[in-house]
Jmol script that loads the backbone (N, CA, C; Angstrom):
load data "model"
ATOM      1  N   MET A   1       0.613 -28.245  12.962  1.00  0.00           N
ATOM      2  CA  MET A   1       1.737 -27.364  13.500  1.00  0.00           C
ATOM      3  C   MET A   1       1.166 -26.619  14.236  1.00  0.00           C
ATOM      4  N   GLU A   2       1.595 -26.972  15.385  1.00  0.00           N
ATOM      5  CA  GLU A   2       0.916 -25.096  15.967  1.00  0.00           C
ATOM      6  C   GLU A   2       1.216 -23.818  16.314  1.00  0.00           C
ATOM      7  N   THR A   3       0.604 -22.480  16.486  1.00  0.00           N
ATOM      8  CA  THR A   3       1.090 -21.701  16.785  1.00  0.00           C
ATOM      9  C   THR A   3       0.622 -20.641  16.814  1.00  0.00           C
ATOM     10  N   ASN A   4       0.938 -19.046  17.208  1.00  0.00           N
ATOM     11  CA  ASN A   4      -0.009 -17.965  17.341  1.00  0.00           C
ATOM     12  C   ASN A   4      -0.374 -17.250  16.492  1.00  0.00           C
ATOM     13  N   ILE A   5      -1.307 -15.955  16.840  1.00  0.00           N
ATOM     14  CA  ILE A   5      -0.860 -14.489  16.050  1.00  0.00           C
ATOM     15  C   ILE A   5      -1.447 -14.043  17.715  1.00  0.00           C
ATOM     16  N   SER A   6      -1.358 -12.402  17.633  1.00  0.00           N
ATOM     17  CA  SER A   6      -1.304 -11.513  19.406  1.00  0.00           C
ATOM     18  C   SER A   6      -2.445 -10.579  18.362  1.00  0.00           C
ATOM     19  N   PHE A   7      -2.604  -9.782  19.083  1.00  0.00           N
ATOM     20  CA  PHE A   7      -3.981  -8.690  19.080  1.00  0.00           C
ATOM     21  C   PHE A   7      -3.836  -7.899  19.758  1.00  0.00           C
ATOM     22  N   TYR A   8      -2.681  -6.675  19.698  1.00  0.00           N
ATOM     23  CA  TYR A   8      -2.587  -5.969  20.337  1.00  0.00           C
ATOM     24  C   TYR A   8      -3.990  -3.986  20.343  1.00  0.00           C
ATOM     25  N   LEU A   9      -5.072  -4.667  20.892  1.00  0.00           N
ATOM     26  CA  LEU A   9      -5.567  -3.464  20.196  1.00  0.00           C
ATOM     27  C   LEU A   9      -5.103  -1.762  20.744  1.00  0.00           C
ATOM     28  N   ARG A  10      -4.551  -1.456  21.949  1.00  0.00           N
ATOM     29  CA  ARG A  10      -4.855  -0.047  21.806  1.00  0.00           C
ATOM     30  C   ARG A  10      -3.828   0.582  20.435  1.00  0.00           C
ATOM     31  N   ALA A  11      -2.790  -0.219  20.403  1.00  0.00           N
ATOM     32  CA  ALA A  11      -2.485   0.241  19.490  1.00  0.00           C
ATOM     33  C   ALA A  11      -2.971   0.020  17.650  1.00  0.00           C
ATOM     34  N   ASN A  12      -3.691  -1.130  17.403  1.00  0.00           N
ATOM     35  CA  ASN A  12      -4.516  -1.537  16.135  1.00  0.00           C
ATOM     36  C   ASN A  12      -2.880  -2.093  16.563  1.00  0.00           C
ATOM     37  N   ARG A  13      -2.488  -2.937  16.146  1.00  0.00           N
ATOM     38  CA  ARG A  13      -1.785  -3.865  15.667  1.00  0.00           C
ATOM     39  C   ARG A  13      -1.758  -5.238  15.995  1.00  0.00           C
ATOM     40  N   ILE A  14      -1.597  -5.761  14.675  1.00  0.00           N
ATOM     41  CA  ILE A  14      -1.124  -7.223  14.979  1.00  0.00           C
ATOM     42  C   ILE A  14      -0.065  -8.029  14.428  1.00  0.00           C
ATOM     43  N   HIS A  15       0.174  -9.206  15.607  1.00  0.00           N
ATOM     44  CA  HIS A  15       1.722 -10.149  15.560  1.00  0.00           C
ATOM     45  C   HIS A  15       1.321 -10.929  14.935  1.00  0.00           C
ATOM     46  N   VAL A  16       2.253 -11.399  13.440  1.00  0.00           N
ATOM     47  CA  VAL A  16       2.078 -12.895  12.865  1.00  0.00           C
ATOM     48  C   VAL A  16       3.063 -13.561  12.972  1.00  0.00           C
ATOM     49  N   PHE A  17       3.536 -14.757  14.056  1.00  0.00           N
ATOM     50  CA  PHE A  17       4.256 -15.362  14.562  1.00  0.00           C
ATOM     51  C   PHE A  17       4.667 -16.119  13.186  1.00  0.00           C
ATOM     52  N   ILE A  18       6.206 -15.793  12.974  1.00  0.00           N
ATOM     53  CA  ILE A  18       7.257 -16.163  11.961  1.00  0.00           C
ATOM     54  C   ILE A  18       6.812 -18.061  11.416  1.00  0.00           C
ATOM     55  N   ASP A  19       6.593 -18.851  12.475  1.00  0.00           N
ATOM     56  CA  ASP A  19       6.358 -19.925  12.204  1.00  0.00           C
ATOM     57  C   ASP A  19       5.130 -20.432  11.153  1.00  0.00           C
ATOM     58  N   ALA A  20       4.418 -19.689  11.679  1.00  0.00           N
ATOM     59  CA  ALA A  20       2.717 -19.482  10.756  1.00  0.00           C
ATOM     60  C   ALA A  20       3.106 -19.506   9.769  1.00  0.00           C
ATOM     61  N   LEU A  21       3.869 -18.023   9.507  1.00  0.00           N
ATOM     62  CA  LEU A  21       4.345 -17.997   7.765  1.00  0.00           C
ATOM     63  C   LEU A  21       5.237 -18.446   7.026  1.00  0.00           C
ATOM     64  N   ARG A  22       6.402 -19.005   7.794  1.00  0.00           N
ATOM     65  CA  ARG A  22       7.120 -20.544   7.377  1.00  0.00           C
ATOM     66  C   ARG A  22       6.339 -21.699   7.347  1.00  0.00           C
ATOM     67  N   GLY A  23       5.052 -21.823   8.117  1.00  0.00           N
ATOM     68  CA  GLY A  23       4.178 -23.789   7.507  1.00  0.00           C
ATOM     69  C   GLY A  23       2.787 -23.117   6.182  1.00  0.00           C
ATOM     70  N   ILE A  24       3.073 -21.879   5.879  1.00  0.00           N
ATOM     71  CA  ILE A  24       2.418 -21.479   4.463  1.00  0.00           C
ATOM     72  C   ILE A  24       3.193 -21.426   3.551  1.00  0.00           C
ATOM     73  N   GLY A  25       4.422 -21.462   3.000  1.00  0.00           N
ATOM     74  CA  GLY A  25       5.115 -21.673   2.232  1.00  0.00           C
ATOM     75  C   GLY A  25       6.560 -20.353   1.926  1.00  0.00           C
ATOM     76  N   GLU A  26       6.011 -19.498   2.830  1.00  0.00           N
ATOM     77  CA  GLU A  26       6.884 -17.851   2.949  1.00  0.00           C
ATOM     78  C   GLU A  26       6.421 -17.044   2.094  1.00  0.00           C
ATOM     79  N   PRO A  27       4.825 -16.319   2.125  1.00  0.00           N
ATOM     80  CA  PRO A  27       4.336 -15.673   1.180  1.00  0.00           C
ATOM     81  C   PRO A  27       5.114 -14.316   1.068  1.00  0.00           C
ATOM     82  N   SER A  28       4.866 -13.770  -0.338  1.00  0.00           N
ATOM     83  CA  SER A  28       5.336 -12.480  -0.196  1.00  0.00           C
ATOM     84  C   SER A  28       3.909 -11.252   0.782  1.00  0.00           C
ATOM     85  N   ARG A  29       3.373 -12.184  -0.028  1.00  0.00           N
ATOM     86  CA  ARG A  29       1.755 -11.648   0.809  1.00  0.00           C
ATOM     87  C   ARG A  29       0.266 -12.447   0.631  1.00  0.00           C
ATOM     88  N   ILE A  30      -0.228 -12.066   2.486  1.00  0.00           N
ATOM     89  CA  ILE A  30      -1.496 -12.720   2.937  1.00  0.00           C
ATOM     90  C   ILE A  30      -2.151 -12.198   2.975  1.00  0.00           C
ATOM     91  N   CYS A  31      -3.880 -12.856   2.933  1.00  0.00           N
ATOM     92  CA  CYS A  31      -4.391 -11.921   3.552  1.00  0.00           C
ATOM     93  C   CYS A  31      -5.366 -13.161   4.419  1.00  0.00           C
ATOM     94  N   PHE A  32      -6.241 -12.245   5.381  1.00  0.00           N
ATOM     95  CA  PHE A  32      -6.891 -12.626   6.573  1.00  0.00           C
ATOM     96  C   PHE A  32      -8.416 -12.595   6.045  1.00  0.00           C
ATOM     97  N   MET A  33      -9.125 -13.953   6.627  1.00  0.00           N
ATOM     98  CA  MET A  33     -10.630 -13.998   6.400  1.00  0.00           C
ATOM     99  C   MET A  33     -10.995 -14.735   7.632  1.00  0.00           C
ATOM    100  N   ILE A  34     -12.427 -13.812   8.119  1.00  0.00           N
ATOM    101  CA  ILE A  34     -13.087 -14.470   9.590  1.00  0.00           C
ATOM    102  C   ILE A  34     -14.221 -15.560   8.284  1.00  0.00           C
ATOM    103  N   SER A  35     -14.226 -16.235   8.900  1.00  0.00           N
ATOM    104  CA  SER A  35     -15.141 -17.716   9.082  1.00  0.00           C
ATOM    105  C   SER A  35     -17.070 -16.498   9.063  1.00  0.00           C
ATOM    106  N   GLU A  36     -17.807 -17.272   8.515  1.00  0.00           N
ATOM    107  CA  GLU A  36     -19.202 -16.734   9.047  1.00  0.00           C
ATOM    108  C   GLU A  36     -19.907 -16.453  10.103  1.00  0.00           C
ATOM    109  N   ASN A  37     -19.241 -17.521  11.047  1.00  0.00           N
ATOM    110  CA  ASN A  37     -19.615 -17.123  12.317  1.00  0.00           C
ATOM    111  C   ASN A  37     -18.434 -16.311  13.433  1.00  0.00           C
ATOM    112  N   GLY A  38     -17.908 -16.061  12.571  1.00  0.00           N
ATOM    113  CA  GLY A  38     -16.530 -15.519  13.817  1.00  0.00           C
ATOM    114  C   GLY A  38     -16.070 -15.969  14.543  1.00  0.00           C
ATOM    115  N   GLU A  39     -16.173 -17.271  14.752  1.00  0.00           N
ATOM    116  CA  GLU A  39     -15.141 -18.032  15.479  1.00  0.00           C
ATOM    117  C   GLU A  39     -14.149 -18.167  15.398  1.00  0.00           C
ATOM    118  N   SER A  40     -13.498 -17.721  13.934  1.00  0.00           N
ATOM    119  CA  SER A  40     -12.368 -18.349  13.236  1.00  0.00           C
ATOM    120  C   SER A  40     -11.780 -17.154  12.364  1.00  0.00           C
ATOM    121  N   LEU A  41     -10.373 -16.737  12.671  1.00  0.00           N
ATOM    122  CA  LEU A  41      -9.763 -16.352  11.615  1.00  0.00           C
ATOM    123  C   LEU A  41      -8.470 -17.302  10.796  1.00  0.00           C
ATOM    124  N   LEU A  42      -8.203 -16.901   9.652  1.00  0.00           N
ATOM    125  CA  LEU A  42      -7.641 -17.545   8.572  1.00  0.00           C
ATOM    126  C   LEU A  42      -6.796 -17.081   7.650  1.00  0.00           C
ATOM    127  N   ILE A  43      -5.673 -17.539   7.775  1.00  0.00           N
ATOM    128  CA  ILE A  43      -4.217 -16.610   6.331  1.00  0.00           C
ATOM    129  C   ILE A  43      -3.541 -17.532   5.662  1.00  0.00           C
ATOM    130  N   THR A  44      -4.086 -16.931   4.253  1.00  0.00           N
ATOM    131  CA  THR A  44      -2.865 -17.800   3.336  1.00  0.00           C
ATOM    132  C   THR A  44      -2.369 -16.997   1.863  1.00  0.00           C
ATOM    133  N   PRO A  45      -1.737 -17.848   1.671  1.00  0.00           N
ATOM    134  CA  PRO A  45      -0.961 -16.625   0.979  1.00  0.00           C
ATOM    135  C   PRO A  45      -2.001 -15.969  -0.195  1.00  0.00           C
ATOM    136  N   TYR A  46      -1.672 -14.418  -0.380  1.00  0.00           N
ATOM    137  CA  TYR A  46      -2.876 -14.099  -1.218  1.00  0.00           C
ATOM    138  C   TYR A  46      -1.198 -13.390  -2.641  1.00  0.00           C
ATOM    139  N   ASP A  47      -2.147 -14.025  -3.733  1.00  0.00           N
ATOM    140  CA  ASP A  47      -0.552 -13.106  -4.708  1.00  0.00           C
ATOM    141  C   ASP A  47      -1.062 -11.831  -5.804  1.00  0.00           C
ATOM    142  N   LYS A  48      -1.599 -11.208  -5.334  1.00  0.00           N
ATOM    143  CA  LYS A  48      -2.346 -10.232  -5.915  1.00  0.00           C
ATOM    144  C   LYS A  48      -1.975  -8.551  -4.224  1.00  0.00           C
ATOM    145  N   ARG A  49      -1.660  -7.698  -5.327  1.00  0.00           N
ATOM    146  CA  ARG A  49      -1.888  -6.472  -3.973  1.00  0.00           C
ATOM    147  C   ARG A  49      -3.015  -5.245  -4.096  1.00  0.00           C
ATOM    148  N   ASP A  50      -3.700  -5.401  -3.417  1.00  0.00           N
ATOM    149  CA  ASP A  50      -4.873  -4.935  -3.590  1.00  0.00           C
ATOM    150  C   ASP A  50      -5.427  -4.509  -2.066  1.00  0.00           C
ATOM    151  N   PHE A  51      -6.305  -3.923  -1.732  1.00  0.00           N
ATOM    152  CA  PHE A  51      -7.106  -3.336   0.087  1.00  0.00           C
ATOM    153  C   PHE A  51      -6.990  -5.092   0.794  1.00  0.00           C
ATOM    154  N   LYS A  52      -6.992  -5.963   0.505  1.00  0.00           N
ATOM    155  CA  LYS A  52      -7.663  -7.186   1.587  1.00  0.00           C
ATOM    156  C   LYS A  52      -6.161  -7.944   1.117  1.00  0.00           C
ATOM    157  N   SER A  53      -4.965  -8.126   0.982  1.00  0.00           N
ATOM    158  CA  SER A  53      -3.310  -7.641   1.143  1.00  0.00           C
ATOM    159  C   SER A  53      -2.660  -7.380   1.583  1.00  0.00           C
ATOM    160  N   HIS A  54      -2.083  -8.019   3.008  1.00  0.00           N
ATOM    161  CA  HIS A  54      -0.669  -7.508   3.285  1.00  0.00           C
ATOM    162  C   HIS A  54       1.046  -7.912   3.325  1.00  0.00           C
ATOM    163  N   SER A  55       1.370  -7.096   2.590  1.00  0.00           N
ATOM    164  CA  SER A  55       2.949  -7.431   2.136  1.00  0.00           C
ATOM    165  C   SER A  55       3.855  -8.287   3.184  1.00  0.00           C
ATOM    166  N   VAL A  56       4.742  -8.868   3.119  1.00  0.00           N
ATOM    167  CA  VAL A  56       5.371  -9.598   4.320  1.00  0.00           C
ATOM    168  C   VAL A  56       6.836  -9.294   3.969  1.00  0.00           C
ATOM    169  N   PRO A  57       7.505  -8.424   5.009  1.00  0.00           N
ATOM    170  CA  PRO A  57       8.502  -7.834   4.975  1.00  0.00           C
ATOM    171  C   PRO A  57       9.969  -9.036   4.541  1.00  0.00           C
ATOM    172  N   ARG A  58      10.760  -8.772   3.559  1.00  0.00           N
ATOM    173  CA  ARG A  58      11.473 -10.440   3.324  1.00  0.00           C
ATOM    174  C   ARG A  58      12.763 -10.178   4.477  1.00  0.00           C
ATOM    175  N   GLU A  59      12.336  -9.374   4.861  1.00  0.00           N
ATOM    176  CA  GLU A  59      13.902  -9.548   6.305  1.00  0.00           C
ATOM    177  C   GLU A  59      12.496 -10.672   7.102  1.00  0.00           C
ATOM    178  N   VAL A  60      11.402 -11.147   7.538  1.00  0.00           N
ATOM    179  CA  VAL A  60      10.944 -11.891   8.822  1.00  0.00           C
ATOM    180  C   VAL A  60      11.362 -12.894   8.761  1.00  0.00           C
ATOM    181  N   TYR A  61      11.894 -13.405   7.203  1.00  0.00           N
ATOM    182  CA  TYR A  61      12.585 -14.664   6.946  1.00  0.00           C
ATOM    183  C   TYR A  61      13.552 -15.156   7.030  1.00  0.00           C
ATOM    184  N   ALA A  62      14.539 -13.888   7.070  1.00  0.00           N
ATOM    185  CA  ALA A  62      15.793 -13.521   7.612  1.00  0.00           C
ATOM    186  C   ALA A  62      16.010 -13.567   8.610  1.00  0.00           C
ATOM    187  N   GLY A  63      14.980 -13.388   9.824  1.00  0.00           N
ATOM    188  CA  GLY A  63      14.601 -13.530  10.947  1.00  0.00           C
ATOM    189  C   GLY A  63      15.067 -12.074  12.280  1.00  0.00           C
ATOM    190  N   THR A  64      15.553 -11.210  10.734  1.00  0.00           N
ATOM    191  CA  THR A  64      16.124  -9.960  11.397  1.00  0.00           C
ATOM    192  C   THR A  64      14.706  -8.829  11.553  1.00  0.00           C
ATOM    193  N   GLY A  65      13.040  -9.491  11.054  1.00  0.00           N
ATOM    194  CA  GLY A  65      12.366  -8.832  11.446  1.00  0.00           C
ATOM    195  C   GLY A  65      10.725  -9.317  11.753  1.00  0.00           C
ATOM    196  N   ALA A  66      10.180  -8.252  11.517  1.00  0.00           N
ATOM    197  CA  ALA A  66       8.779  -9.532  11.960  1.00  0.00           C
ATOM    198  C   ALA A  66       7.820  -9.038  11.478  1.00  0.00           C
ATOM    199  N   MET A  67       6.560 -10.187  11.895  1.00  0.00           N
ATOM    200  CA  MET A  67       6.141  -9.358  10.942  1.00  0.00           C
ATOM    201  C   MET A  67       4.906  -8.438  11.727  1.00  0.00           C
ATOM    202  N   GLU A  68       4.432  -7.503  11.718  1.00  0.00           N
ATOM    203  CA  GLU A  68       3.353  -6.341  12.450  1.00  0.00           C
ATOM    204  C   GLU A  68       2.132  -5.997  11.391  1.00  0.00           C
ATOM    205  N   ILE A  69       1.394  -5.639  11.624  1.00  0.00           N
ATOM    206  CA  ILE A  69      -0.203  -5.129  10.644  1.00  0.00           C
ATOM    207  C   ILE A  69      -0.965  -4.431  11.469  1.00  0.00           C
ATOM    208  N   SER A  70      -0.364  -2.995  10.720  1.00  0.00           N
ATOM    209  CA  SER A  70      -1.201  -2.574  11.841  1.00  0.00           C
ATOM    210  C   SER A  70      -3.607  -2.207  10.850  1.00  0.00           C
ATOM    211  N   SER A  71      -3.772  -2.579  12.069  1.00  0.00           N
ATOM    212  CA  SER A  71      -4.832  -2.775  10.630  1.00  0.00           C
ATOM    213  C   SER A  71      -5.749  -2.215  11.961  1.00  0.00           C
ATOM    214  N   MET A  72      -6.631  -1.022  12.003  1.00  0.00           N
ATOM    215  CA  MET A  72      -7.566  -0.556  13.093  1.00  0.00           C
ATOM    216  C   MET A  72      -9.367  -1.468  12.191  1.00  0.00           C
ATOM    217  N   LYS A  73      -8.886  -1.329  11.238  1.00  0.00           N
ATOM    218  CA  LYS A  73     -10.545  -1.953  10.960  1.00  0.00           C
ATOM    219  C   LYS A  73     -10.577  -3.499  11.098  1.00  0.00           C
ATOM    220  N   LEU A  74      -9.830  -4.351  10.931  1.00  0.00           N
ATOM    221  CA  LEU A  74      -9.519  -5.794  10.970  1.00  0.00           C
ATOM    222  C   LEU A  74      -9.817  -5.752  12.870  1.00  0.00           C
ATOM    223  N   CYS A  75      -9.066  -5.476  13.660  1.00  0.00           N
ATOM    224  CA  CYS A  75      -8.609  -5.296  14.831  1.00  0.00           C
ATOM    225  C   CYS A  75     -10.369  -4.700  15.844  1.00  0.00           C
ATOM    226  N   ARG A  76     -10.828  -4.054  15.246  1.00  0.00           N
ATOM    227  CA  ARG A  76     -12.045  -4.139  15.927  1.00  0.00           C
ATOM    228  C   ARG A  76     -12.944  -4.570  15.675  1.00  0.00           C
ATOM    229  N   ILE A  77     -13.591  -5.377  13.919  1.00  0.00           N
ATOM    230  CA  ILE A  77     -14.553  -6.124  13.932  1.00  0.00           C
ATOM    231  C   ILE A  77     -14.457  -7.239  14.954  1.00  0.00           C
ATOM    232  N   ILE A  78     -12.332  -7.983  15.001  1.00  0.00           N
ATOM    233  CA  ILE A  78     -12.785  -8.981  15.736  1.00  0.00           C
ATOM    234  C   ILE A  78     -13.128  -8.610  17.450  1.00  0.00           C
ATOM    235  N   ALA A  79     -12.324  -7.897  17.726  1.00  0.00           N
ATOM    236  CA  ALA A  79     -12.705  -7.211  18.850  1.00  0.00           C
ATOM    237  C   ALA A  79     -14.455  -7.016  19.236  1.00  0.00           C
ATOM    238  N   ASP A  80     -14.964  -6.477  18.506  1.00  0.00           N
ATOM    239  CA  ASP A  80     -16.237  -6.587  18.508  1.00  0.00           C
ATOM    240  C   ASP A  80     -17.050  -7.958  18.471  1.00  0.00           C
ATOM    241  N   LEU A  81     -16.856  -9.079  17.986  1.00  0.00           N
ATOM    242  CA  LEU A  81     -17.416  -9.905  17.499  1.00  0.00           C
ATOM    243  C   LEU A  81     -17.571 -10.618  19.144  1.00  0.00           C
ATOM    244  N   HIS A  82     -15.758 -10.212  19.707  1.00  0.00           N
ATOM    245  CA  HIS A  82     -15.478 -11.835  21.127  1.00  0.00           C
ATOM    246  C   HIS A  82     -16.127 -10.698  22.352  1.00  0.00           C
ATOM    247  N   GLY A  83     -15.997  -9.312  21.885  1.00  0.00           N
ATOM    248  CA  GLY A  83     -16.143  -8.382  23.270  1.00  0.00           C
ATOM    249  C   GLY A  83     -14.688  -7.988  24.241  1.00  0.00           C
ATOM    250  N   TRP A  84     -14.160  -7.837  23.248  1.00  0.00           N
ATOM    251  CA  TRP A  84     -12.744  -7.716  23.833  1.00  0.00           C
ATOM    252  C   TRP A  84     -12.483  -6.447  24.214  1.00  0.00           C
ATOM    253  N   ASN A  85     -12.254  -6.528  25.529  1.00  0.00           N
ATOM    254  CA  ASN A  85     -11.523  -4.477  25.817  1.00  0.00           C
ATOM    255  C   ASN A  85     -10.047  -3.919  25.042  1.00  0.00           C
ATOM    256  N   LEU A  86     -10.919  -3.606  24.539  1.00  0.00           N
ATOM    257  CA  LEU A  86      -9.853  -2.283  23.313  1.00  0.00           C
ATOM    258  C   LEU A  86      -8.473  -1.558  24.240  1.00  0.00           C
ATOM    259  N   SER A  87      -8.481  -1.778  25.481  1.00  0.00           N
ATOM    260  CA  SER A  87      -7.200  -1.395  25.920  1.00  0.00           C
ATOM    261  C   SER A  87      -6.383  -2.681  26.705  1.00  0.00           C
ATOM    262  N   HIS A  88      -6.727  -3.325  26.225  1.00  0.00           N
ATOM    263  CA  HIS A  88      -6.472  -5.224  26.220  1.00  0.00           C
ATOM    264  C   HIS A  88      -5.592  -5.333  24.442  1.00  0.00           C
ATOM    265  N   SER A  89      -4.909  -6.776  25.353  1.00  0.00           N
ATOM    266  CA  SER A  89      -3.910  -7.431  24.055  1.00  0.00           C
ATOM    267  C   SER A  89      -4.126  -8.850  24.419  1.00  0.00           C
ATOM    268  N   TYR A  90      -4.451  -9.385  23.258  1.00  0.00           N
ATOM    269  CA  TYR A  90      -4.892 -10.898  23.097  1.00  0.00           C
ATOM    270  C   TYR A  90      -4.363 -11.846  22.731  1.00  0.00           C
ATOM    271  N   ARG A  91      -3.636 -12.889  22.747  1.00  0.00           N
ATOM    272  CA  ARG A  91      -3.254 -13.825  22.068  1.00  0.00           C
ATOM    273  C   ARG A  91      -3.710 -15.535  21.231  1.00  0.00           C
ATOM    274  N   VAL A  92      -4.154 -15.456  20.650  1.00  0.00           N
ATOM    275  CA  VAL A  92      -4.812 -16.632  20.328  1.00  0.00           C
ATOM    276  C   VAL A  92      -3.963 -17.745  19.450  1.00  0.00           C
ATOM    277  N   PRO A  93      -3.991 -19.085  20.146  1.00  0.00           N
ATOM    278  CA  PRO A  93      -3.606 -19.998  19.400  1.00  0.00           C
ATOM    279  C   PRO A  93      -4.932 -20.312  18.394  1.00  0.00           C
ATOM    280  N   GLY A  94      -3.921 -20.983  17.299  1.00  0.00           N
ATOM    281  CA  GLY A  94      -4.410 -21.539  16.255  1.00  0.00           C
ATOM    282  C   GLY A  94      -3.397 -22.635  15.394  1.00  0.00           C
ATOM    283  N   LYS A  95      -3.521 -23.421  14.210  1.00  0.00           N
ATOM    284  CA  LYS A  95      -3.001 -24.480  13.932  1.00  0.00           C
ATOM    285  C   LYS A  95      -2.887 -23.939  12.358  1.00  0.00           C
ATOM    286  N   VAL A  96      -1.664 -24.373  11.854  1.00  0.00           N
ATOM    287  CA  VAL A  96      -0.687 -24.856  10.291  1.00  0.00           C
ATOM    288  C   VAL A  96      -1.021 -25.909   9.792  1.00  0.00           C
ATOM    289  N   TYR A  97      -2.051 -25.660   8.367  1.00  0.00           N
ATOM    290  CA  TYR A  97      -1.952 -26.773   7.778  1.00  0.00           C
ATOM    291  C   TYR A  97      -1.194 -26.859   6.460  1.00  0.00           C
ATOM    292  N   GLU A  98      -0.384 -27.059   6.826  1.00  0.00           N
ATOM    293  CA  GLU A  98       0.803 -26.328   5.419  1.00  0.00           C
ATOM    294  C   GLU A  98       0.775 -27.225   4.029  1.00  0.00           C
ATOM    295  N   SER A  99      -0.145 -28.970   4.140  1.00  0.00           N
ATOM    296  CA  SER A  99      -0.837 -28.265   2.647  1.00  0.00           C
ATOM    297  C   SER A  99      -1.872 -28.079   1.625  1.00  0.00           C
ATOM    298  N   GLN A 100      -2.176 -27.461   3.110  1.00  0.00           N
ATOM    299  CA  GLN A 100      -3.621 -26.161   2.492  1.00  0.00           C
ATOM    300  C   GLN A 100      -3.027 -25.306   2.119  1.00  0.00           C
ATOM    301  N   LYS A 101      -2.016 -24.585   2.675  1.00  0.00           N
ATOM    302  CA  LYS A 101      -1.256 -23.490   2.730  1.00  0.00           C
ATOM    303  C   LYS A 101      -2.179 -22.628   3.519  1.00  0.00           C
ATOM    304  N   ILE A 102      -2.701 -22.988   4.482  1.00  0.00           N
ATOM    305  CA  ILE A 102      -3.525 -21.883   5.510  1.00  0.00           C
ATOM    306  C   ILE A 102      -3.361 -22.747   6.959  1.00  0.00           C
ATOM    307  N   VAL A 103      -3.361 -21.587   7.318  1.00  0.00           N
ATOM    308  CA  VAL A 103      -3.379 -21.030   9.084  1.00  0.00           C
ATOM    309  C   VAL A 103      -5.061 -20.907   9.754  1.00  0.00           C
ATOM    310  N   ILE A 104      -5.619 -21.196  10.825  1.00  0.00           N
ATOM    311  CA  ILE A 104      -6.916 -21.507  11.105  1.00  0.00           C
ATOM    312  C   ILE A 104      -6.791 -21.161  12.653  1.00  0.00           C
ATOM    313  N   PHE A 105      -6.787 -19.778  13.355  1.00  0.00           N
ATOM    314  CA  PHE A 105      -6.728 -18.871  14.571  1.00  0.00           C
ATOM    315  C   PHE A 105      -7.805 -19.223  14.831  1.00  0.00           C
ATOM    316  N   ASP A 106      -8.593 -19.854  16.169  1.00  0.00           N
ATOM    317  CA  ASP A 106      -9.471 -20.482  16.965  1.00  0.00           C
ATOM    318  C   ASP A 106      -9.996 -18.954  18.359  1.00  0.00           C
ATOM    319  N   LEU A 107     -10.659 -17.910  17.547  1.00  0.00           N
ATOM    320  CA  LEU A 107     -11.131 -16.633  18.483  1.00  0.00           C
ATOM    321  C   LEU A 107     -11.520 -17.007  19.247  1.00  0.00           C
ATOM    322  N   ASP A 108     -12.302 -17.879  19.649  1.00  0.00           N
ATOM    323  CA  ASP A 108     -12.845 -18.528  20.824  1.00  0.00           C
ATOM    324  C   ASP A 108     -11.605 -18.859  22.201  1.00  0.00           C
ATOM    325  N   LYS A 109     -10.368 -19.095  22.142  1.00  0.00           N
ATOM    326  CA  LYS A 109      -9.882 -19.469  22.723  1.00  0.00           C
ATOM    327  C   LYS A 109      -8.546 -18.665  23.170  1.00  0.00           C
ATOM    328  N   ALA A 110      -9.199 -17.096  23.096  1.00  0.00           N
ATOM    329  CA  ALA A 110      -8.024 -16.372  22.497  1.00  0.00           C
ATOM    330  C   ALA A 110      -7.811 -15.553  24.246  1.00  0.00           C
ATOM    331  N   GLU A 111      -6.455 -15.146  24.996  1.00  0.00           N
ATOM    332  CA  GLU A 111      -6.089 -15.552  25.818  1.00  0.00           C
ATOM    333  C   GLU A 111      -5.642 -13.850  26.506  1.00  0.00           C
ATOM    334  N   THR A 112      -6.386 -12.892  27.157  1.00  0.00           N
ATOM    335  CA  THR A 112      -5.194 -12.111  27.546  1.00  0.00           C
ATOM    336  C   THR A 112      -4.036 -11.876  27.733  1.00  0.00           C
ATOM    337  N   ILE A 113      -3.548 -11.311  27.496  1.00  0.00           N
ATOM    338  CA  ILE A 113      -1.937 -10.846  27.718  1.00  0.00           C
ATOM    339  C   ILE A 113      -1.871 -10.128  28.861  1.00  0.00           C
ATOM    340  N   GLU A 114      -1.226 -10.334  29.705  1.00  0.00           N
ATOM    341  CA  GLU A 114      -0.382  -9.954  30.893  1.00  0.00           C
ATOM    342  C   GLU A 114       0.695  -8.855  30.577  1.00  0.00           C
ATOM    343  N   HIS A 115       0.635  -7.771  30.287  1.00  0.00           N
ATOM    344  CA  HIS A 115       2.257  -7.354  30.474  1.00  0.00           C
ATOM    345  C   HIS A 115       2.729  -6.909  32.366  1.00  0.00           C
TER     346      HIS A 115
END
end "model"
wireframe off; spacefill off
backbone 0.3
color backbone group
């Protein structure tokens, strides 16, 4: 299943599309991982509450909320790796692997979001 993730760099916000979260089993917490070469970003369910995980509000699955994460650190790491303009926003395509409960986004295929 295809999905997307958006990075709003000026605001240091990340929008995770709900279909990605539903595809990996509607987890209550998620974790982001960047591949060693920096080309891919992975989202996976994560049980622990720590500095690596992000809580998913329950209202997201009820259709009344959005999954928005504020993370200057993650936004800057990805922007630096790919030479993204910090005053722009980017949408990145990804693929949900339901049986493995992961979503992989191809950071090399990011497109600027036109406002």
